[in-house]
LOVEXDREN-525756 format. One record per residue (C-alpha): x negated, y negated, z; residue number from 0. Coordinates in pm, whole numbers, plus 50000, padded with zeros to 5 digits. Last residue first. Layout:
N
REC      px      py      pz   resi
REC       X       Y       Z    NUM
...
***
This chain:
615
REC      px      py      pz   resi
REC   09480   42473   06595    614
REC   09801   42587   06433    613
REC   09994   42623   06760    612
REC   10254   42904   06788    611
REC   10431   42871   07122    610
REC   10400   42493   07154    609
REC   10444   42411   06782    608
REC   10744   42642   06758    607
REC   10902   42476   07061    606
REC   10855   42129   06909    605
REC   11016   42240   06581    604
REC   11307   42399   06766    603
REC   11362   42072   06955    602
REC   11359   41874   06630    601
REC   11611   42104   06462    600
REC   11846   42136   06757    599
REC   11888   42489   06882    598
REC   11785   42852   06841    597
REC   11434   42990   06885    596
REC   11343   43345   06779    595
REC   11035   43495   06943    594
REC   10817   43766   06790    593
REC   10590   43895   07065    592
REC   10224   43904   06954    591
REC   10102   43845   07311    590
REC   10358   43929   07578    589
REC   10626   43714   07740    588
REC   10773   43856   08060    587
REC   11152   43889   08082    586
REC   11265   43772   08428    585
REC   11519   43514   08302    584
REC   11665   43764   08059    583
REC   11567   43818   07698    582
REC   11805   43915   07416    581
REC   11660   44226   07255    580
REC   11485   44346   06941    579
REC   11280   44664   06908    578
REC   11001   44726   06657    577
REC   10725   44705   06915    576
REC   10854   44371   07044    575
REC   11121   44136   06908    574
REC   11249   43859   07137    573
REC   11582   43689   07071    572
REC   11760   43364   07159    571
REC   11485   43164   07328    570
REC   11672   42837   07376    569
REC   11656   42485   07232    568
REC   11820   42152   07316    567
REC   11576   42039   07584    566
REC   11218   42130   07502    565
REC   11073   42467   07614    564
REC   10758   42448   07826    563
REC   10948   42374   08148    562
REC   11169   42678   08093    561
REC   10865   42898   08053    560
REC   10878   43007   08416    559
REC   11236   43133   08369    558
REC   11136   43313   08050    557
REC   10861   43485   08245    556
REC   10494   43407   08196    555
REC   10238   43672   08104    554
REC   10137   43504   07776    553
REC   10189   43128   07787    552
REC   09819   43035   07804    551
REC   09752   43259   07502    550
REC   09956   43042   07263    549
REC   09981   43283   06968    548
REC   10345   43396   06997    547
REC   10474   43516   06659    546
REC   10746   43292   06521    545
REC   11116   43315   06440    544
REC   11301   42991   06371    543
REC   11668   42897   06396    542
REC   11769   42541   06315    541
REC   12022   42270   06378    540
REC   12055   41907   06261    539
REC   12163   41981   05907    538
REC   11899   42242   05822    537
REC   12116   42513   05973    536
REC   12482   42419   05928    535
REC   12586   42761   05797    534
REC   12457   42921   06115    533
REC   12678   42693   06324    532
REC   12984   42775   06114    531
REC   12923   43148   06151    530
REC   12871   43112   06526    529
REC   13200   42925   06564    528
REC   13380   43167   06330    527
REC   13299   43485   06527    526
REC   13545   43754   06420    525
REC   13690   43628   06092    524
REC   13404   43415   05959    523
REC   13156   43676   06081    522
REC   13347   43946   05893    521
REC   13342   43737   05577    520
REC   12967   43688   05607    519
REC   12912   44062   05664    518
REC   13128   44146   05361    517
REC   12927   43907   05147    516
REC   12600   44054   05269    515
REC   12727   44408   05202    514
REC   12824   44324   04844    513
REC   12506   44129   04775    512
REC   12276   44402   04910    511
REC   11974   44214   05039    510
REC   11670   44437   05002    509
REC   11365   44374   05220    508
REC   11092   44532   05010    507
REC   10887   44822   05145    506
REC   10847   44949   04787    505
REC   11071   45249   04859    504
REC   11318   45002   05009    503
REC   11363   44845   04666    502
REC   11449   45175   04498    501
REC   11678   45265   04788    500
REC   11889   44952   04736    499
REC   11970   45036   04374    498
REC   12301   45212   04446    497
REC   12431   44890   04606    496
REC   12426   44709   04268    495
REC   12344   44335   04287    494
REC   12030   44363   04496    493
REC   11870   44030   04585    492
REC   11509   44077   04683    491
REC   11281   43982   04970    490
REC   10904   44031   04971    489
REC   10700   43947   05280    488
REC   10327   44021   05297    487
REC   10236   43952   04935    486
REC   09976   44206   04823    485
REC   09924   44062   04474    484
REC   09939   44376   04261    483
REC   10138   44612   04487    482
REC   10389   44390   04671    481
REC   10434   44092   04440    480
REC   10418   44304   04126    479
REC   10666   44558   04262    478
REC   10903   44288   04386    477
REC   10903   44112   04049    476
REC   10968   44446   03878    475
REC   11258   44522   04113    474
REC   11409   44175   04072    473
REC   11398   44207   03694    472
REC   11557   44551   03703    471
REC   11823   44425   03947    470
REC   11938   44146   03716    469
REC   12130   43852   03870    468
REC   11805   43683   03970    467
REC   11705   43620   04332    466
REC   11359   43773   04374    465
REC   11212   43615   04688    464
REC   10835   43604   04740    463
REC   10694   43504   05078    462
REC   10351   43408   05213    461
REC   10213   43299   04877    460
REC   09842   43227   04835    459
REC   09784   43469   04547    458
REC   10130   43378   04422    457
REC   10005   43035   04314    456
REC   10299   42960   04078    455
REC   10052   42986   03788    454
REC   09959   43329   03923    453
REC   10322   43437   03902    452
REC   10338   43317   03542    451
REC   10021   43509   03459    450
REC   10158   43826   03622    449
REC   10469   43825   03405    448
REC   10788   43948   03574    447
REC   10882   43591   03670    446
REC   10893   43492   03304    445
REC   10812   43126   03258    444
REC   10872   42767   03359    443
REC   10720   42683   03695    442
REC   10934   42460   03918    441
REC   10877   42228   04214    440
REC   11223   42097   04302    439
REC   11319   41728   04290    438
REC   11668   41742   04140    437
REC   11530   41638   03799    436
REC   11289   41930   03827    435
REC   11575   42174   03883    434
REC   11770   42040   03587    433
REC   11465   42062   03360    432
REC   11391   42418   03469    431
REC   11751   42518   03408    430
REC   11736   42380   03054    429
REC   11403   42549   02982    428
REC   11535   42884   03105    427
REC   11246   43104   03213    426
REC   11274   43033   03586    425
REC   11017   43030   03867    424
REC   11085   42821   04178    423
REC   10806   42699   04409    422
REC   10892   42615   04771    421
REC   10654   42464   05027    420
REC   10863   42505   05343    419
REC   10973   42207   05552    418
REC   11291   42354   05700    417
REC   11507   42156   05459    416
REC   11284   42298   05186    415
REC   11386   42651   05287    414
REC   11757   42570   05284    413
REC   11738   42399   04946    412
REC   11531   42678   04793    411
REC   11784   42937   04908    410
REC   12070   42743   04748    409
REC   11872   42701   04425    408
REC   11783   43070   04408    407
REC   12142   43178   04468    406
REC   12292   42931   04220    405
REC   12036   43001   03949    404
REC   11665   42925   03967    403
REC   11538   43282   03957    402
REC   11207   43392   04106    401
REC   11161   43211   04437    400
REC   10804   43166   04557    399
REC   10731   43051   04911    398
REC   10405   42864   04897    397
REC   10134   42861   05162    396
REC   10119   42520   05322    395
REC   09847   42285   05193    394
REC   09668   42179   05512    393
REC   09383   42430   05487    392
REC   09103   42187   05576    391
REC   08909   42276   05263    390
REC   09226   42295   05052    389
REC   09331   41945   05155    388
REC   08983   41808   05085    387
REC   08979   41980   04746    386
REC   09321   41836   04664    385
REC   09216   41488   04778    384
REC   08906   41495   04559    383
REC   08994   41199   04337    382
REC   09175   41018   04616    381
REC   08899   41044   04876    380
REC   08599   41034   04644    379
REC   08686   40813   04346    378
REC   08956   40609   04520    377
REC   08751   40567   04839    376
REC   08440   40465   04646    375
REC   08612   40212   04420    374
REC   08829   40060   04691    373
REC   08540   40019   04936    372
REC   08320   39867   04664    371
REC   08602   39643   04540    370
REC   08658   39496   04887    369
REC   08288   39449   04955    368
REC   08211   39289   04617    367
REC   08511   39056   04620    366
REC   08435   38920   04968    365
REC   08057   38911   04931    364
REC   08079   38733   04595    363
REC   08329   38478   04723    362
REC   08127   38414   05041    361
REC   07814   38354   04832    360
REC   07995   38115   04598    359
REC   08161   37899   04865    358
REC   08199   37588   04646    357
REC   08573   37543   04698    356
REC   08640   37662   04342    355
REC   08429   37967   04421    354
REC   08645   38035   04726    353
REC   08958   37997   04510    352
REC   08835   38254   04256    351
REC   08726   38492   04533    350
REC   09066   38465   04703    349
REC   09252   38557   04385    348
REC   09029   38858   04318    347
REC   09059   38966   04682    346
REC   09439   38951   04655    345
REC   09444   39177   04348    344
REC   09198   39428   04493    343
REC   09357   39427   04840    342
REC   09699   39493   04680    341
REC   09586   39766   04440    340
REC   09480   40046   04671    339
REC   09254   40164   04952    338
REC   09190   40534   05000    337
REC   09255   40697   05339    336
REC   09197   41070   05294    335
REC   08917   41171   05531    334
REC   09093   41105   05860    333
REC   09433   41220   05734    332
REC   09280   41558   05643    331
REC   09107   41578   05981    330
REC   09436   41513   06157    329
REC   09601   41782   05947    328
REC   09329   42030   06041    327
REC   09374   41956   06411    326
REC   09746   42020   06379    325
REC   09998   41738   06377    324
REC   10344   41812   06516    323
REC   10198   41777   06868    322
REC   10196   41395   06827    321
REC   09849   41270   06916    320
REC   09828   41127   06566    319
REC   09741   40763   06638    318
REC   09425   40785   06847    317
REC   09269   41053   06627    316
REC   09373   40865   06313    315
REC   09216   40542   06443    314
REC   08891   40722   06524    313
REC   08874   40908   06192    312
REC   08926   40582   05996    311
REC   08674   40370   06187    310
REC   08387   40619   06173    309
REC   08358   40802   05841    308
REC   08557   40578   05607    307
REC   08502   40226   05743    306
REC   08151   40282   05876    305
REC   08037   40466   05563    304
REC   08182   40195   05337    303
REC   08016   39921   05545    302
REC   07683   40106   05532    301
REC   07711   40131   05154    300
REC   07756   39753   05137    299
REC   07458   39695   05366    298
REC   07245   39921   05147    297
REC   07261   39664   04871    296
REC   07547   39413   04849    295
REC   07406   39293   04518    294
REC   07489   39629   04363    293
REC   07857   39559   04412    292
REC   07823   39201   04286    291
REC   07637   39325   03977    290
REC   07903   39593   03929    289
REC   08170   39332   03869    288
REC   08499   39520   03878    287
REC   08747   39343   03651    286
REC   08827   39650   03442    285
REC   08939   39827   03759    284
REC   09200   39553   03795    283
REC   09346   39609   03451    282
REC   09325   39990   03464    281
REC   09496   40004   03801    280
REC   09755   39739   03718    279
REC   09865   39892   03387    278
REC   09882   40258   03485    277
REC   10069   40178   03805    276
REC   10314   39966   03604    275
REC   10413   40263   03388    274
REC   10418   40527   03662    273
REC   10623   40295   03882    272
REC   10885   40254   03610    271
REC   10933   40629   03593    270
REC   10958   40655   03972    269
REC   11207   40369   03997    268
REC   11426   40526   03728    267
REC   11423   40863   03907    266
REC   11516   40695   04237    265
REC   11797   40495   04081    264
REC   11936   40805   03908    263
REC   11924   40996   04236    262
REC   12101   40714   04419    261
REC   12390   40708   04174    260
REC   12622   40539   04424    259
REC   12443   40411   04732    258
REC   12482   40545   05085    257
REC   12225   40364   05292    256
REC   11868   40471   05368    255
REC   11689   40389   05043    254
REC   11862   40051   05030    253
REC   11719   39955   05369    252
REC   11363   40073   05296    251
REC   11362   39912   04952    250
REC   11492   39580   05083    249
REC   11227   39573   05354    248
REC   10942   39673   05122    247
REC   11056   39418   04865    246
REC   11062   39135   05120    245
REC   10733   39225   05290    244
REC   10562   39252   04951    243
REC   10693   38907   04859    242
REC   10528   38751   05163    241
REC   10197   38698   04982    240
REC   10260   38324   04923    239
REC   10538   38166   05134    238
REC   10864   38017   05003    237
REC   10832   38090   04631    236
REC   10678   38428   04712    235
REC   10984   38527   04916    234
REC   11224   38437   04634    233
REC   11016   38612   04372    232
REC   10979   38938   04565    231
REC   11343   38959   04675    230
REC   11458   38868   04323    229
REC   11234   39140   04174    228
REC   11367   39407   04410    227
REC   11727   39298   04354    226
REC   11677   39308   03978    225
REC   11556   39667   04006    224
REC   11861   39763   04213    223
REC   12103   39586   03981    222
REC   11944   39752   03678    221
REC   11957   40105   03815    220
REC   12310   40075   03947    219
REC   12424   39915   03621    218
REC   12290   40209   03423    217
REC   12458   40464   03648    216
REC   12791   40272   03644    215
REC   12823   40207   03270    214
REC   13051   40502   03192    213
REC   13256   40448   03506    212
REC   13327   40081   03436    211
REC   13162   39861   03703    210
REC   13258   39880   04072    209
REC   13201   39572   04284    208
REC   13221   39698   04642    207
REC   12949   39966   04650    206
REC   12689   39852   04397    205
REC   12741   39477   04429    204
REC   12773   39489   04808    203
REC   12463   39706   04844    202
REC   12264   39469   04623    201
REC   12377   39170   04831    200
REC   12289   39342   05159    199
REC   11947   39444   05025    198
REC   11884   39083   04918    197
REC   11968   38955   05267    196
REC   11751   39215   05442    195
REC   11456   39150   05212    194
REC   11481   38775   05268    193
REC   11470   38832   05643    192
REC   11171   39067   05618    191
REC   10977   38811   05415    190
REC   11061   38529   05654    189
REC   10975   38744   05957    188
REC   10633   38825   05809    187
REC   10564   38465   05714    186
REC   10651   38324   06056    185
REC   10478   38609   06239    184
REC   10152   38551   06053    183
REC   10170   38171   06083    182
REC   10217   38201   06459    181
REC   09934   38454   06498    180
REC   09695   38247   06276    179
REC   09762   37906   06435    178
REC   09498   37953   06705    177
REC   09234   37998   06433    176
REC   09286   37629   06339    175
REC   09373   37564   05977    174
REC   09071   37471   05766    173
REC   09211   37502   05417    172
REC   08950   37758   05318    171
REC   08898   37978   05626    170
REC   09232   37920   05802    169
REC   09413   37955   05471    168
REC   09232   38282   05415    167
REC   09330   38407   05760    166
REC   09698   38346   05683    165
REC   09666   38502   05338    164
REC   09498   38812   05483    163
REC   09755   38859   05759    162
REC   10042   38857   05508    161
REC   09869   39109   05281    160
REC   09769   39328   05577    159
REC   10123   39331   05719    158
REC   10278   39448   05393    157
REC   10010   39698   05295    156
REC   10019   39829   05652    155
REC   10388   39911   05621    154
REC   10364   40076   05280    153
REC   10041   40271   05332    152
REC   10125   40390   05682    151
REC   10473   40497   05572    150
REC   10343   40704   05282    149
REC   10058   40874   05469    148
REC   10266   40947   05781    147
REC   10555   41074   05571    146
REC   10334   41316   05380    145
REC   10182   41448   05703    144
REC   10525   41488   05866    143
REC   10660   41662   05554    142
REC   10393   41927   05529    141
REC   10143   41887   05251    140
REC   10179   41950   04879    139
REC   09920   41815   04638    138
REC   09972   41669   04292    137
REC   10243   41407   04343    136
REC   10120   41332   04695    135
REC   09794   41193   04557    134
REC   09970   40980   04296    133
REC   10183   40820   04573    132
REC   09887   40760   04807    131
REC   09698   40542   04559    130
REC   09956   40273   04475    129
REC   10105   40343   04818    128
REC   09803   40160   04964    127
REC   09583   40257   05255    126
REC   09590   39932   05445    125
REC   09350   39749   05673    124
REC   09104   39660   05397    123
REC   09228   39308   05320    122
REC   09246   39213   05687    121
REC   08890   39334   05752    120
REC   08761   39140   05451    119
REC   08918   38823   05594    118
REC   08782   38910   05940    117
REC   08429   38931   05800    116
REC   08478   38608   05604    115
REC   08577   38423   05924    114
REC   08306   38596   06127    113
REC   08025   38467   05906    112
REC   07853   38730   05698    111
REC   07551   38936   05803    110
REC   07621   39222   05563    109
REC   07571   39518   05799    108
REC   07678   39365   06131    107
REC   07948   39121   06015    106
REC   08095   39361   05761    105
REC   08101   39645   06017    104
REC   08258   39418   06281    103
REC   08530   39312   06037    102
REC   08601   39673   05941    101
REC   08637   39776   06306    100
REC   08860   39478   06390     99
REC   09109   39532   06109     98
REC   09098   39913   06116     97
REC   09149   39909   06495     96
REC   09442   39671   06463     95
REC   09599   39887   06190     94
REC   09559   40201   06401     93
REC   09706   40040   06711     92
REC   10003   39903   06516     91
REC   10085   40074   06186     90
REC   09914   40403   06265     89
REC   10069   40399   06614     88
REC   10426   40363   06491     87
REC   10367   40618   06214     86
REC   10242   40863   06478     85
REC   10545   40809   06699     84
REC   10794   40849   06413     83
REC   10636   41152   06246     82
REC   10938   41374   06176     81
REC   11168   41077   06242     80
REC   11035   40904   05932     79
REC   11170   41192   05724     78
REC   11518   41155   05871     77
REC   11505   40781   05799     76
REC   11417   40833   05435     75
REC   11116   40676   05267     74
REC   11167   40688   04888     73
REC   11308   40335   04875     72
REC   10991   40214   05052     71
REC   10766   40374   04791     70
REC   10976   40246   04502     69
REC   10985   39894   04643     68
REC   10608   39893   04693     67
REC   10546   40005   04334     66
REC   10790   39752   04189     65
REC   10642   39468   04397     64
REC   10290   39573   04293     63
REC   10391   39538   03930     62
REC   10543   39195   03991     61
REC   10224   39076   04162     60
REC   09998   39230   03898     59
REC   10183   39050   03620     58
REC   10184   38721   03809     57
REC   09810   38735   03890     56
REC   09728   38838   03534     55
REC   09912   38539   03384     54
REC   09655   38279   03488     53
REC   09432   38371   03197     52
REC   09514   38716   03062     51
REC   09233   38752   02808     50
REC   08986   38564   03032     49
REC   08993   38849   03286     48
REC   08840   39085   03033     47
REC   08964   39407   02872     46
REC   08812   39570   02561     45
REC   08459   39486   02679     44
REC   08340   39839   02599     43
REC   08182   39900   02940     42
REC   08090   39655   03216     41
REC   08334   39404   03068     40
REC   08620   39652   03105     39
REC   08728   39944   02883     38
REC   08504   40198   03059     37
REC   08561   40057   03409     36
REC   08936   40071   03364     35
REC   08919   40425   03228     34
REC   08733   40531   03544     33
REC   08993   40357   03762     32
REC   09278   40527   03580     31
REC   09113   40870   03585     30
REC   09081   40869   03965     29
REC   09420   40702   04002     28
REC   09584   41000   03830     27
REC   09547   41229   04129     26
REC   09428   41569   03995     25
REC   09667   41853   03916     24
REC   09492   41922   03582     23
REC   09822   41899   03391     22
REC   09940   41612   03607     21
REC   09612   41428   03546     20
REC   09638   41480   03170     19
REC   09987   41328   03165     18
REC   09865   41043   03385     17
REC   09575   40974   03148     16
REC   09809   40947   02853     15
REC   10034   40704   03040     14
REC   09738   40486   03133     13
REC   09571   40495   02792     12
REC   09893   40397   02616     11
REC   09967   40127   02875     10
REC   09618   39979   02847      9
REC   09630   39984   02466      8
REC   09971   39818   02460      7
REC   09847   39545   02695      6
REC   09528   39490   02491      5
REC   09719   39483   02162      4
REC   09956   39222   02303      3
REC   09665   39016   02434      2
REC   09523   38987   02081      1
REC   09143   39009   02091      0
***
């Protein structure tokens, strides 16, 4: 069959499947791998490895480079800081445990030699961004959980690929095992160095060499993409399997410096990633040899069980001791660790070379084990990630904002900066498109319609805010939220002061625009320092009110609690029995007190976790 027709068919199927997956809110990789099996040799025979010849390795390599670059570009330094210690452990202690634990499982249950066992262990260290990214597109978790998943996949994908090639050369070429650490560091440092240099060149071209204004966005996108491909190709030409280290490094650097047209670059990267993701997943899934999977027998299943139900939970438990992670979030991370494209592509290459070297049994065990783990983890852990997240209750309750105008957008920005799961409802198609392009989660429809509210998941909502410029609309939204859906907190913008009483009759917190504006102006006149500080919330500072649930702190005075409160945060206000006061040093904390913390964003977050733990 014509290769062109095969490629077009794969892309058409892949894009179509991703549209369906978004509609059903299921990770697209589940459908992609199933489609791959159907069109592959085990199914319709539409796709075979012979069709691509030696070109498949190059195509997959470039595609993986684009996916890795996009994932690294998306990782922001401030986001990494939310889970910095846990990411550090997941990519060091956790990666080492995954490597050794998987190797031991392969050795024990499949009876392979240690060199092949460690080669499989290296390939299966990483949870790949090729799988994690589609998962995070359809489920919402708190920022530190999302960051941990993304960073773990990207960093471990890089180190695992480099480690695997070094071990492979020791197995096939016969290099001494003692040379593995040196070779690993040499390749890793080379890849990182090339990534740094390419990132510097791209930054210089985008910031110092200014193209004509009308062509600037397009040039920014093309220069960035070219930089990623140059980094990959240059690194691969020096050392095989170091290209991922180069593109990950360049993506991480460029994603955290001030670049012109960054949003356009990010949107372009995401669109391109969807295209190449469809191609590589279907293509590689089509190459799964079910005879080799079945040939592993119960030993193969035992390896999968050991890797997913023993090794993964242990490494997550050791890595996520950060108090930001609740018990439920740790369990979610434990049972969502699917493997991705890089181990599949590298295992295919290794198996071919092992067969050429006459090691047929080792080749079959290697490819079979890697593909079995990938197949099962993608189908179960990625395919049912939403159900796993819902079971452990790690999807934060949504805050629904009806009205995506200036007020609604500004409120959404502040809430998202505090880590809230915000859903905006707006009936203007143009406004919806603009909001989505800016990264907001939006439902298009009438906010006064119960079906639209249900589509926004109002039945799980903790807060509904009606922010339109029409009081009748805001009143009807408030009435539905309060009486039909029983939302606990309903806040509404009131444009005409005479309408405030109508909202209060529904037990809705009414924000009179005129009074709120006057209050803000008065603060600016009388207490400008405080007003400026409040306006900077979400930019390094925060104020959070929580209900005290940590029973071991109840009965302590504020002075005694000083050791429990991180530096950079204070207890500003305590609300009790409907009364609010500023506490003194001898104020005793009581259960169900509402405490407001003021201070640095990270310190406030730590204090909230201590006084109001999730687990």
